[in-house]
C-alpha positions in Angstrom: -3.0 30.6 -25.3 -2.1 30.9 -21.7 -3.7 32.9 -18.8 -2.2 33.9 -15.5 -3.7 33.3 -12.2 -2.7 34.1 -8.6 -2.8 31.2 -6.1 -3.9 31.7 -2.4 -0.2 31.9 -1.5 0.4 34.9 -3.7 2.4 33.1 -6.4 1.6 33.4 -10.0 1.0 30.3 -12.1 0.5 30.1 -15.8 -2.2 27.8 -17.2 -3.2 26.8 -20.7 -6.6 28.4 -21.2 -8.0 25.4 -23.0 -6.7 22.4 -21.0 -6.1 23.9 -17.6 -2.6 22.4 -17.5 0.3 24.5 -16.1 2.5 26.2 -18.6 6.4 26.1 -18.7 6.7 29.2 -16.4 4.6 27.6 -13.6 6.6 28.3 -10.4 6.1 24.7 -9.3 8.5 23.7 -12.1 11.3 26.0 -10.8 12.8 23.3 -8.5 13.2 20.9 -11.5 15.3 23.5 -13.3 17.5 24.1 -10.2 17.9 20.4 -9.3 19.8 19.3 -12.3 21.8 16.0 -12.1 24.9 18.0 -11.3 23.2 19.5 -8.3 22.0 16.1 -7.1 25.7 14.9 -7.3 27.0 17.9 -5.5 24.4 17.4 -2.8 25.4 13.8 -2.3 29.1 14.8 -2.2 28.4 17.4 0.4 26.4 15.0 2.6 29.3 12.5 2.3 32.0 15.1 3.1 30.2 16.2 6.2 30.3 12.8 7.8 34.2 12.5 7.6 34.9 14.2 10.9 32.7 11.6 12.7 34.4 8.5 11.3 36.6 6.3 13.5 40.4 6.3 12.6 39.9 3.4 10.2 36.6 4.7 8.8 34.7 1.4 9.6 32.4 3.2 12.2 30.8 6.4 11.4 28.9 7.7 14.5 26.9 10.9 13.8 25.6 13.3 16.4 22.2 12.7 17.8 20.4 10.1 20.1 21.8 6.7 20.5 19.5 3.9 19.2 18.2 1.0 21.2 20.8 -1.2 19.5 23.7 0.9 21.1 26.4 3.2 19.8 28.5 0.3 18.3 25.6 -0.6 16.0 25.0 3.1 15.2 28.6 3.3 14.0 28.0 0.4 11.6 24.8 2.1 10.6 26.7 5.3 9.7 29.2 3.4 7.5 26.6 1.3 5.8 24.1 4.0 5.0 26.6 6.6 3.8 28.3 3.8 1.7 24.9 3.3 0.0 24.9 6.9 -1.0 28.4 6.8 -2.2 27.7 3.7 -4.2 24.9 5.3 -6.1 27.1 8.3 -6.8 30.0 6.3 -8.0 28.0 3.9 -10.1 26.2 6.7 -11.9 29.6 8.3 -12.6 31.1 5.1 -14.0 33.5 5.0 -11.1 34.9 8.5 -11.3 35.9 9.3 -7.8 37.4 12.9 -7.3 36.8 12.7 -3.5 38.5 9.3 -2.9 35.3 7.6 -1.7 36.4 4.1 -2.9 39.5 4.0 -0.8 37.7 5.6 2.2 35.0 2.8 2.2 37.5 0.1 1.3 39.5 0.9 4.4 36.4 0.8 6.5 35.5 -2.6 5.1 38.9 -4.0 5.8 38.7 -3.1 9.5 35.0 -3.6 10.0 35.1 -7.2 8.9 38.3 -8.0 10.9 36.9 -10.2 13.7 40.0 -9.3 16.0 40.1 -5.6 15.2 39.3 -2.8 17.6 36.9 -1.2 15.1 35.1 -4.4 13.9 31.4 -4.5 13.1 28.9 -6.3 15.2 27.8 -9.6 13.8 24.3 -10.6 13.0 24.2 -12.8 16.2 25.4 -9.9 18.3 23.1 -7.1 17.0 20.0 -7.9 15.0 20.2 -4.4 13.4 23.4 -5.7 11.6 21.0 -7.5 9.2 19.6 -4.1 7.9 23.1 -2.6 7.6 24.6 -5.6 6.0 22.0 -5.3 3.2 23.2 -1.8 2.5 26.8 -3.0 2.5 25.9 -5.8 0.0 24.1 -3.4 -2.3 27.0 -0.9 -2.2 29.5 -3.6 -3.0 27.5 -4.8 -5.9 27.0 -1.4 -7.4 30.7 -0.6 -7.2 32.0 -4.0 -7.8 34.5 -3.2 -10.7 36.1 -0.5 -8.7 36.0 -1.7 -5.2 35.2 -5.5 -4.6 37.3 -6.7 -7.6 40.3 -4.8 -6.3 40.2 -5.9 -2.7 42.7 -8.4 -1.4 41.5 -12.0 -0.9 41.6 -11.9 2.8 39.3 -8.9 3.0 36.9 -10.4 0.5 36.8 -13.7 2.5 36.2 -11.8 5.8 33.4 -9.8 4.2 31.8 -13.0 3.0 32.1 -14.5 6.4 30.5 -11.4 8.0 27.6 -11.2 5.5 27.1 -15.0 5.8 25.8 -14.6 9.3 22.3 -14.0 7.8 22.2 -17.2 5.9 19.7 -19.7 7.5 18.2 -17.1 9.9 14.5 -16.7 10.3 11.9 -14.4 11.8 11.6 -11.8 9.0 7.9 -11.0 8.9 8.0 -7.6 7.3 10.2 -5.6 4.9 13.3 -7.2 6.5 13.0 -10.3 4.5 14.3 -8.3 1.5 17.5 -7.6 3.6 18.2 -11.3 3.7 17.3 -11.7 0.0 19.8 -9.0 -1.2 22.7 -10.2 1.1 22.3 -13.7 -0.1 22.0 -12.6 -3.8 25.4 -10.8 -3.4 26.9 -13.8 -1.6 25.8 -16.0 -4.5 27.5 -13.8 -7.1 30.8 -13.9 -5.3 30.9 -17.6 -4.5 29.6 -17.3 -0.9 27.0 -19.4 0.9 23.4 -18.9 0.4 20.1 -20.9 0.9 17.3 -21.4 -1.5 15.1 -22.3 1.5 15.6 -18.8 2.8 14.5 -17.2 -0.4 11.5 -19.5 -0.8 10.3 -18.8 2.7 10.7 -15.0 2.2 8.8 -15.2 -1.1 5.9 -17.0 0.6 5.9 -14.4 3.4 5.9 -11.5 1.0 3.0 -12.8 -0.9 1.1 -13.3 2.3 1.5 -9.6 2.9 0.5 -8.4 -0.5 -3.0 -6.8 -0.4 -3.4 -5.4 -3.9 -2.9 -2.1 -6.0 0.8 -2.4 -5.4 0.5 -2.2 -1.5 2.1 -4.5 1.0 1.3 -4.5 4.7 4.5 -4.2 6.5 3.8 -7.1 8.7 0.7 -8.4 10.4 -1.1 -7.1 13.3 -3.5 -8.5 15.9 -5.8 -11.2 14.5 -3.5 -11.5 11.5 -4.7 -8.1 10.1 -2.7 -6.7 7.2 -3.2 -3.0 8.1 0.3 -1.7 8.5 0.8 0.9 5.7 3.2 3.7 5.3 6.3 4.8 3.3 7.9 1.3 3.7 5.4 0.1 1.0 7.5 2.0 -1.4 11.1 2.5 -0.2 11.4 -1.1 1.0 8.9 -3.5 -0.7 9.4 -2.0 -4.2 13.0 -0.7 -4.1 14.7 -3.9 -2.9 13.3 -6.1 -5.7 15.0 -3.7 -8.2 18.3 -3.7 -6.2 18.1 -7.4 -5.9 17.6 -7.8 -9.7 20.6 -5.4 -10.3 22.8 -7.5 -8.0 22.0 -10.6 -10.1 22.3 -8.6 -13.4 18.7 -9.2 -14.4 15.8 -6.9 -15.3 13.1 -6.4 -12.6 10.9 -9.4 -12.5 7.5 -8.7 -14.4 5.5 -9.3 -11.2 7.4 -6.7 -9.3 7.4 -4.3 -12.2 3.6 -4.5 -12.4 3.2 -3.9 -8.7 5.6 -1.0 -8.7 3.7 0.6 -11.5 0.5 0.1 -9.6 1.9 1.5 -6.4 3.2 4.6 -8.1 -0.1 5.2 -9.7 -1.4 5.8 -6.2 1.7 7.1 -4.4 1.9 10.0 -6.8 -1.2 11.4 -5.0 0.7 11.5 -1.6 3.2 14.3 -2.6 2.0 17.9 -2.6 2.5 20.2 -5.5 5.1 22.2 -3.6 7.1 19.0 -2.7 5.8 18.3 0.7 5.5 14.4 1.1 3.0 12.9 3.6 4.2 12.9 7.2 2.7 9.5 8.2 4.1 6.3 9.5 7.3 5.4 11.2 10.9 6.4 10.2 9.9 9.7 8.7 13.4 10.9 9.6 14.6 9.2 6.3 13.0 12.1 4.5 14.3 11.9 0.9 13.7 8.1 0.9 10.2 8.7 0.0 11.6 9.4 -3.6 13.2 5.9 -3.9 10.2 4.2 -5.5 9.7 7.0 -8.0 13.4 6.7 -9.1 12.9 2.9 -9.1 10.0 3.1 -11.5 12.1 5.1 -13.9 15.0 2.7 -13.6 12.7 -0.2 -14.2 10.5 1.4 -16.9 7.6 0.7 -14.6 6.1 4.1 -13.8 3.0 6.0 -14.8 4.9 9.2 -14.7 6.7 10.8 -17.7 10.4 11.6 -17.3 9.6 15.3 -17.0 7.0 14.6 -14.3 9.3 12.4 -12.4 12.0 15.1 -12.5 9.6 17.7 -11.3 8.3 15.6 -8.4 11.6 14.5 -7.2 13.2 17.9 -7.4 10.3 19.5 -5.5 10.7 17.1 -2.6 14.4 17.7 -2.5 13.9 21.5 -2.6 11.2 21.2 0.1 13.7 19.6 2.5 16.6 21.8 1.5 14.5 25.0 2.0 13.2 23.8 5.3 16.7 23.3 6.8 16.8 19.4 6.8 20.5 19.7 6.2 22.0 21.5 9.4 24.8 23.9 9.7 27.3 21.1 9.8 26.1 19.8 6.6 24.5 16.7 8.2 21.0 15.3 8.3 19.9 15.2 11.9 17.1 13.2 13.4 14.0 15.1 12.5 11.7 16.0 9.6 12.9 19.5 8.7 15.4 20.6 11.3 16.4 18.4 14.2 13.5 17.1 16.2 14.3 14.0 18.2 10.6 13.3 19.0 10.1 11.8 15.5 12.4 8.9 16.5 11.6 5.3 17.2 13.7 3.2 19.6 15.8 1.9 16.6 16.6 5.4 15.5 20.1 6.8 16.2 22.1 9.7 15.0 23.2 7.9 11.8 19.8 6.6 10.9 18.7 9.6 8.8 21.2 8.6 6.2 18.8 6.1 4.8 17.8 9.3 2.9 20.4 7.8 0.6 17.6 5.9 -1.1 16.2 9.1 -2.3 19.4 9.6 -4.4 18.7 6.4 -6.3 18.2 8.5 -9.4 21.9 9.0 -9.6 22.1 5.6 -11.2 20.5 7.2 -14.2 23.2 8.6 -16.5 23.4 12.2 -17.7 21.8 11.4 -21.0 18.7 9.7 -19.5 15.4 11.4 -20.4 14.6 12.2 -16.7 17.5 14.6 -16.8 17.1 16.0 -20.4 13.4 16.2 -20.8 11.5 19.4 -20.1 10.0 19.3 -16.6 6.3 18.9 -16.5 3.7 18.9 -13.8 2.6 15.5 -12.6 -1.0 14.9 -13.4 -1.9 14.8 -9.6 -0.7 18.4 -9.3 -3.0 19.9 -12.0 -6.5 20.0 -10.6 -8.1 19.5 -7.1 -9.2 15.9 -6.6 -10.3 13.4 -4.1 -9.2 9.8 -4.6 -9.7 6.6 -2.6 -6.8 4.3 -2.0 -8.5 1.0 -1.0 -5.5 -1.0 0.0 -4.4 1.2 2.9 -8.0 2.4 3.5 -7.2 6.0 2.8 -9.2 8.8 1.3 -6.8 11.4 -0.2 -7.8 15.0 -1.0 -5.4 17.3 -2.9 -5.7 21.0 -3.6 -2.6 21.9 -5.9 -3.2 25.6 -5.6 -2.2 25.7 -1.9 0.1 22.6 -2.2 -1.8 20.6 0.5 -2.5 16.9 0.3 -4.7 15.5 3.1 -5.0 11.8 4.0 -8.1 10.6 5.9 -7.2 7.3 7.5 -9.9 4.8 7.7 -7.8 1.6 7.2 -4.2 1.7 8.6 -3.5 1.1 12.3 -0.4 -1.0 12.8 -2.1 -2.6 15.7 0.8 -5.1 16.5 0.5 -5.2 20.3 -0.3 -8.4 22.1 -4.1 -8.8 22.3 -4.1 -8.6 26.1 -1.7 -5.6 26.4 -2.7 -2.0 27.0 -2.2 0.0 23.8 -1.8 3.6 22.8 -3.1 5.3 19.8 0.1 5.3 17.8 0.4 9.0 16.6 2.0 8.0 13.2 -0.6 5.3 12.4 -3.9 5.7 14.1 -4.7 9.3 13.8 -7.6 10.0 11.6 -5.9 12.6 9.4 -2.4 13.3 8.1 -0.9 15.8 5.6 2.4 17.0 4.1 2.0 20.2 6.2 1.0 19.0 9.5 2.3 16.5 12.2 0.8 14.6 15.0 1.7 16.3 18.3 4.5 14.3 19.8 5.0 15.2 23.4 4.4 12.4 26.0 1.4 14.4 27.1 -0.1 14.3 23.6 0.7 10.7 23.1 -1.1 9.8 26.3 -4.1 12.0 25.7 -4.5 12.7 21.9 -6.3 15.7 20.7 -5.1 16.5 17.1 -6.7 15.0 14.0 -8.6 12.8 16.4 -12.3 12.0 17.3 -12.7 10.7 20.9 -15.0 10.1 23.6 -14.1 12.0 26.8 -14.6 10.2 30.1 -16.0 11.8 33.3 -12.7 13.6 33.9 -12.3 14.9 30.3 -9.6 12.3 29.2 -9.9 11.4 25.5 -10.2 7.9 24.4 -7.6 6.1 22.2 -8.4 4.6 18.8 -7.7 0.9 18.7 -7.5 -1.4 15.8 -9.5 0.0 12.8 -12.4 -1.9 11.4 -13.3 -0.7 7.9 -16.8 0.0 7.0 -16.8 1.8 3.6 -14.5 3.7 1.2 -15.3 5.4 -2.1 -13.9 8.5 -3.8 -16.0 10.8 -1.5 -16.8 9.0 1.7 -15.0 6.8 4.1 -16.2 5.1 7.3 -14.5 3.1 10.0 -15.1 2.0 13.5 -13.0 1.1 16.5 -13.4 -0.2 20.0 -12.0 2.7 22.1 -10.1 2.5 25.3 -8.6 4.8 28.0 -5.1 4.3 29.3 -3.9 4.3 32.9 -0.6 6.2 33.0 1.5 5.9 36.2 2.7 9.2 37.7 0.0 11.3 36.0 -3.0 13.0 37.3 -5.2 11.4 34.7 -6.6 14.6 33.4 -5.0 14.3 30.0 -4.9 17.5 27.9 -5.9 19.6 31.0 -3.4 18.2 33.4 0.2 19.4 34.0 2.8 18.4 31.4 5.6 16.7 33.3 7.0 15.1 30.2 10.3 13.8 29.4 12.1 14.5 26.1 11.6 11.0 24.6 10.8 9.5 21.2 7.2 8.7 20.8 8.1 5.1 20.2 9.7 4.7 23.7 7.9 2.6 26.4 5.2 5.1 27.6 4.7 3.1 30.8 1.0 2.1 30.4 -0.1 0.3 33.5 -3.5 -0.7 32.2 -6.6 0.4 30.4 -10.3 0.8 30.6 -12.5 -0.4 27.7 -15.1 1.7 26.1 -17.8 1.4 23.4 -17.5 1.2 19.6 -16.9 4.7 18.0 -17.8 5.0 14.3 -16.2 7.9 12.4 -17.1 8.9 8.9 -15.5 11.5 6.5 -17.3 13.0 3.6 -14.8 15.0 1.6 -15.0 17.8 -0.9 -11.8 19.6 -1.7 -10.3 20.9 1.5 -13.6 20.4 3.4 -14.2 17.3 5.5 -17.6 16.7 7.1 -16.7 14.5 10.0 -19.5 12.4 11.6 -19.2 10.3 14.8 -21.5 8.1 16.9 -21.0 5.4 19.4 -22.7 2.0 20.0 -22.4 -0.3 22.9 -19.9 -3.2 22.7 -21.8 -6.4 22.0 -19.8 -9.0 23.8 -19.3 -9.7 27.5 -17.1 -12.0 29.7 -18.6 -15.5 30.1 -16.1 -16.9 32.6 -15.6 -20.0 30.3 -12.7 -21.0 28.3 -12.7 -19.0 24.9 -13.6 -21.1 21.9 -11.2 -21.5 19.1 -11.3 -18.5 16.8 -12.6 -16.2 19.6 -12.2 -12.6 18.6 -9.5 -10.3 20.1 -12.4 -8.2 21.6 -13.6 -11.3 23.5 -10.1 -12.1 24.7 -9.7 -8.4 25.9 -12.8 -8.8 28.1 -11.7 -12.2 29.3 -8.5 -10.4 30.6 -10.8 -8.5 32.9 -9.8 -4.9 31.9 -12.4 -2.7 33.5 -15.1 -1.1 31.4 -15.5 2.7 31.6 -19.1 3.3 32.8 -19.6 6.6 31.0 -21.3 8.8 30.3 -19.2 10.4 27.6 -18.9 13.6 25.9 -17.5 13.8 22.4 -14.4 15.6 21.1 -13.5 16.5 17.5 -9.9 17.6 17.0 -8.8 19.5 14.0 -5.5 19.8 12.1 -2.6 20.9 14.1 -0.8 24.0 12.7 2.7 25.0 13.6 4.8 28.0 13.3 8.3 29.4 14.3 6.6 31.3 17.2 3.4 31.4 19.1 2.7 35.0 17.8 2.4 33.7 14.3 -0.7 31.6 15.2 -4.0 33.4 15.7 -6.9 31.8 17.3 -10.4 32.9 16.4 -13.4 31.3 18.1 -17.1 31.4 18.9 -19.5 28.9 20.5 -19.7 26.7 17.4 -16.4 27.2 15.6 -12.8 27.8 16.1 -10.0 28.3 13.7 -6.2 28.8 13.8 -4.7 31.1 11.2 -1.0 31.2 10.6 0.6 34.4 9.3 1.0 33.0 5.8 -2.8 32.5 5.7 -2.9 28.7 6.2 -6.0 27.9 8.2 -7.0 25.0 10.4 -10.6 25.1 11.5 -13.5 23.1 12.9 -17.1 24.2 12.7 -20.1 22.5 14.4 -22.8 21.4 12.0 -26.5 20.8 13.2 -27.8 17.3 12.4 -31.3 17.2 10.9 -33.5 14.2 11.4 -35.5 12.9 8.4 -38.9 11.6 9.1 -38.7 7.8 8.8 -42.2 7.1 10.0 -43.8 6.4 13.4 -41.7 3.5 14.2 -38.4 5.5 14.2 -37.1 6.9 17.4 -36.0 10.5 17.2 -33.0 11.5 19.2 -32.1 15.0 20.3 -29.3 16.8 18.6 -26.4 17.1 20.8 -24.3 20.0 19.4 -20.6 20.5 19.5 -21.1 23.7 21.6 -17.7 24.1 23.3 -14.8 25.5 21.2 -11.2 25.7 22.1 -7.6 25.5 20.8 -4.8 23.6 22.5 -1.5 25.5 22.2 1.7 23.6 22.5 5.5 24.3 22.5 8.1 21.9 21.3 5.7 19.1 20.2 5.7 19.7 16.4 8.6 19.1 13.9 7.1 21.9 11.7 7.7 24.7 14.3 8.5 25.6 17.9 4.8 26.6 18.6 1.7 24.8 17.4 -2.1 24.9 18.1 -4.9 22.4 17.5 -8.5 23.7 17.2 -11.2 21.5 18.7 -14.9 21.2 19.5 -16.7 19.3 22.1 -20.2 18.6 23.4 -20.9 20.1 26.8 -23.4 17.3 27.6 -23.0 13.6 27.3 -23.7 11.9 24.0 -26.1 8.9 23.9 -25.7 5.7 21.8 -26.5 6.3 18.2 -26.5 10.1 18.4 -24.7 11.5 15.4 -22.4 14.4 15.9 -21.1 16.4 12.9 -18.4 19.0 12.2 -16.8 20.6 9.3 -13.0 20.1 9.5 -10.8 22.2 7.2 -7.1 22.7 6.4 -6.5 25.1 3.6 -4.5 27.9 2.2 -7.5 29.4 0.5 -8.4 32.6 2.2 -12.1 32.3 0.9 -12.6 29.0 2.6 -14.2 30.4 5.9 -16.7 32.3 3.8 -18.1 29.2 1.9 -21.6 28.1 2.9 -21.6 25.0 5.2 -23.0 21.7 4.1 -26.1 20.1 5.8 -26.3 16.7 7.6 -29.4 14.7 7.7 -29.9 11.4 9.5 -32.7 8.8 9.2 -32.8 6.4 12.2 -33.8 2.8 12.6 -36.5 1.9 15.2 -33.7 1.1 17.7 -32.5 4.7 17.4 -29.2 3.9 15.6 -28.5 5.8 12.4 -29.9 4.0 9.4 -29.0 6.5 6.6 -26.9 9.7 6.7 -26.7 12.2 3.9 -24.3 15.1 3.6 -25.9 17.7 1.4 -23.3 20.2 -0.1 -24.3 23.8 -1.0 -23.9 23.0 -4.8 -26.6 20.3 -4.6 -24.4 17.2 -4.5 -25.4 14.6 -1.9 -23.1 12.1 -0.4 -24.6 9.0 1.3 -22.8 7.7 4.3 -23.1 4.0 5.0 -23.8 3.0 8.6 -24.2 -0.8 8.6 -21.8 -3.7 8.2 -18.5 -3.5 6.3 -18.7 -3.3 2.5 -16.6 -5.1 0.0 -14.3 -2.0 -0.5 -12.5 -3.1 2.7 -9.6 -4.6 0.8 -6.6 -5.6 3.0 -8.5 -5.8 6.2 -8.7 -9.5 6.4 -6.1 -12.0 7.5 
């Protein structure tokens, strides 16, 4: 028996009345019926055809419109060839070499000229452009997948020149993140065609990879300051888990059991990071690769190493494809521009050029599955993570994830990932793609130079005497379970040349640059330690914050071996901000096509931004009650978040031309140990603003610091918030 229900967005979903599972007519399954294998093939063909006008005469260099990367236009031309060749290879292999568009000859011509060391359209060597390592891996994979129809039919001279070009990677070192897999796949292909390779390279890379594995299928993509393994984003899936499979395919072997187990474990968690309407999480670098987020899901099916059924894999991958298609990710020329939905250059890093988005090719890995595979023939079904609201802790990256399938929103509270890779003594900004407190599939960090220098959105900060917000530095994990996450960070303020120093309230004066460009920080001021906690229930987050003094000082003596980064910072004589500080709680940024579609409602203790479709981002001040802990405890006054506002922006958000961020602040300084609390909400549920607010109670130690915090929800549930030293749940934080 089934029953119909209307979601907050107005769509009708059909659920089984006994199990709560969605029925066959659930609108969330519609994309899976539209995105048949034939449509995936047609989409790949269209993307490839659109790049033809941008190829050089020989086809060896494909330079697509958009910004030039830090490696230069020559390297970008190789990138365009390699990444589109990867897409062509998956399409050709899945069709057993059938080639109605003449792709094989097109890419064979490009190979002949690109590897000709004396030609006018040759490719840069590895010793000329380091980026050539990345692109050479795609060339090697493409050649392996199309070997019977391309490599085996090439003339001997072209084959030898290709081996010589690829062999530039043999014996090289310095791959300390996912790049080590590029060397692995290149040398695997070289070994299969009689070229040079080195076991020492593979052994070294295997050792490095193991040192970066932190558990539950997660790899840290390199190490940060103090050797921390806290660099987590999409690369954990589309690099660390996909390349072992492609490597095994080159060698004609099944995926190694160790990698299969880790892929399965990763997918068991990654499935929670895609919303029920196909919106993947916008977090981490290289988001412009878009569809690449699907690569590990396809890899799991190819390797029989996935917790998802064929029907659920089909539904998830189709929904993501539909999401980007409907949002205009393919432009009027049929190209994938730099951006997330439409073109938006601010999402780029220095290594991003106009051809870079074609690593979306990895998202078409499913084309390797033939037409008779169950993923194409099974009835679509909702992934388990899309069926009911839930909150789940992902211990390895230090994330607390909340999903509400009815409105399609997945929220990520970040208490563990920071990509703190700067030199210990260098000034550092809060990387908007890694160190924000919150991310989702429907919101983006604000990406103007102004907002990178003075972050407001999804951010808790101390404001200095001029109102400039602090930056979150390396994250120290305190606690994580399926309801509560706690972390702390030594905050800092940046000195920015040419600015008035007033952060969010000062003039813009920004340049149209990628957020990863050198922002020109001249120095910084050090602040205290800011602890932030999140207690989560559905779309509601009770956010708590308090600061404590830094406990170390400069001695003037040589640092002892093993001295912490914090001590080295102080030894570098960065000035300390004297305070006092007020406190800022920034809510979720909400974007729309125009400013008129965003409506701000506010009072003294709350503010919310409502979009025309009903999606709401709000922050509401919560009073903090003090429990009686006896005569020895020191009571502190409640410093309320009594100032409300919304920061409106134009051109800073990839989701729309206009955006707004609701925020609350204290009007008076906050003292050490004073707990400030707010209810932070992102929802499509129109009833959310009418729900009763939870209560917050604090018991303090004799020194005034919070000893115990409880969040008491209206239905009677109580969440305890740890306030002391780190707990054993901080997996992945150590060196």
